[in-house]
N, C-alpha and C positions, 0 to 999 in steps of 0.2 A: 380448404380451410374457410370457414364462414366467419366473417368479420361483422360484429354488431355495429350498427350505425345509429346515432341519435337523430341527426338531421344532415342531409346532404347540403353542402354549402356552395355558394358562389363566391369565389375569391378573386380579387383583382390586385395585380402588382403593376404599378404605374410610376410615373415620374421620370425626370431626366437623368437620374443617376444609374450607374451600373448595378446589375444584380437582379433584374426582374426575371429574366429567363433562368438564372441560377437559382433563385428562390423556388421557382416552379419545378425545376429539376430536383431540388432537395425534397420537395413533397412527393414527386414521382418516385424517387429512390426509397423514401421512407415507406410509402404505400406498397411498393413492390416487395420490400423487405418483410412486410406483414402478409404477403401472399395475396395482395389485392391486384386486380387486373387494371392496368393503366395504359393510356395512349396519349401521345403528344403530337399535335399537328402544328407545324410552323408555317405561318402565312407568308413570311418574308424570306426565310432562309432558302438559299438556292438548292434546288432539288439535286444538283450535281455536286454540291459541296460535301466535304467529308470532315466535319468538325469533330473535335474530341468527344463531345457528348453523343454524337451519332455513332462513333466507333464503339463507345462504351455500351450504348443501347443494344447494338448488334451482338456484342459479346454476352450481354445479360439476357438477351431474348426479349427485350422491351420494345414495344411498338412506338417508333418515333419516325414521323413522316415529314420531311421538308417539302413544301409544296409551292415555293415561290421562285423568284429569280434574283434574289439579293436586294441590293439597294434600289428600290423602286424609284426613288427621287432622282436617280441617274439614268433611268430607263429611256430608251429611244422609242419604245412601243408601249405606251400606257394601256392601250386596249388589250394587249396580250396579258399584261400584269393584272388588269381588272378581271379578265376571264379566268386567270389562274386563281385569284382570290375567291371568285364565285365558286369555282370547282372545289377549292379547299373548304369553303363553307358548306357545300353540299355533302362532302365527305364527313365533315364535323357533325352536321345535323344527324346523319345516319348513325354515327358512332354514339352520339349522346342518346338518341331515341332508342337505340337497340337495348339499352339497359344492361349490356354485357360488361360494361366497364364501371369500375368503382370511381376512377378519376379520369377525366378527359381534360387535357391542357390545350388551350388555344393560344399558342405563342404568337405574339405580335399581331393579334387580331385588331387592336385599336387603330392601326394604320389604315386598313381597308374600310373600317367604319368611318374614320375621319376624312378619308378621300371621297366618301359618298358611294363607294362600291358595294357596301353592305349597309342595309338600313338598320340603325340601332334598334328600332321597334321590332324588327324581325328577329334579331339576335336575342333580345329580351324575351320575346314570345316563346322561342325555342327553349330558353333557359327556364322560363316559368313553368312549362309543360313537360319538362324532362322527367324521366322515371325517378321515383323518390330515393333511389339509392345512389344516384350519380352526382358526385362533386364535380364542379367545373371550375378550372382556373384559367383566367384570361390575363394576358400580359400586353404591355406596350406603353409607350409614352402617351400623354394627353388623353387618358381615359375620359370618355364623355361623361358629363355630370349624370345623365340618366343611368348609365351603367354603374357609376359610383353609388348612386342612390339605391339601386336595385340589389347590389351585392351585400353579402353578409359580412365580409371582411375585405378591407381595402388597405393596402400598404403603399405608401409613396416613397420611392427611392429618390433621395436628394443628392445631387452631386456636390461634394465639398471640394474635392481635389481629384484630378485625373491625370495619369502619366502622359496622355496625348498632348496636354497643354505644355508639357516640357519637351515635346518632340519625340516621345517614345511611342513607337508604333505597337499595334496589337501583337500579342505574343501567343504562340501555341501553348495550350495547357492553362493559360490564364484568361485569355479572351476568346479563344475558339478551339 
């Protein structure tokens, strides 16, 4: 099925509120439902985790690749985490440049950019020179201003209230 596109977009979901990855997953599911080829690479999600969205992706035959080690800010070996982020970026560049995908999602990429592991200028350069049919969605807190300025669409999720504040821990199916 060929899908007509008007302009491939750069979309950023950022902010301190819940829902950035969920919004990207909604786009992924919508595009997949239209017969588009999609891929999602997660820069922070533990490659050994088995979150609900990963289980669903396997059942649907959707390419979703966790390429991190989880909460990097708790890491005992930041050099390993940096190497993993650079590897995830290399895979991301390849998928974007291939032109084989209609949408590539770079989940939680703002963290390695903000940690200085990936140069914002390099990320923007890859996005600027991507094939004309490839939408790219980038998620994560504290999106750098340069990325916000470059993007076509930016949504900021703002936390108003969160169950964690009341001592309620993350729950399967709701949070992971």
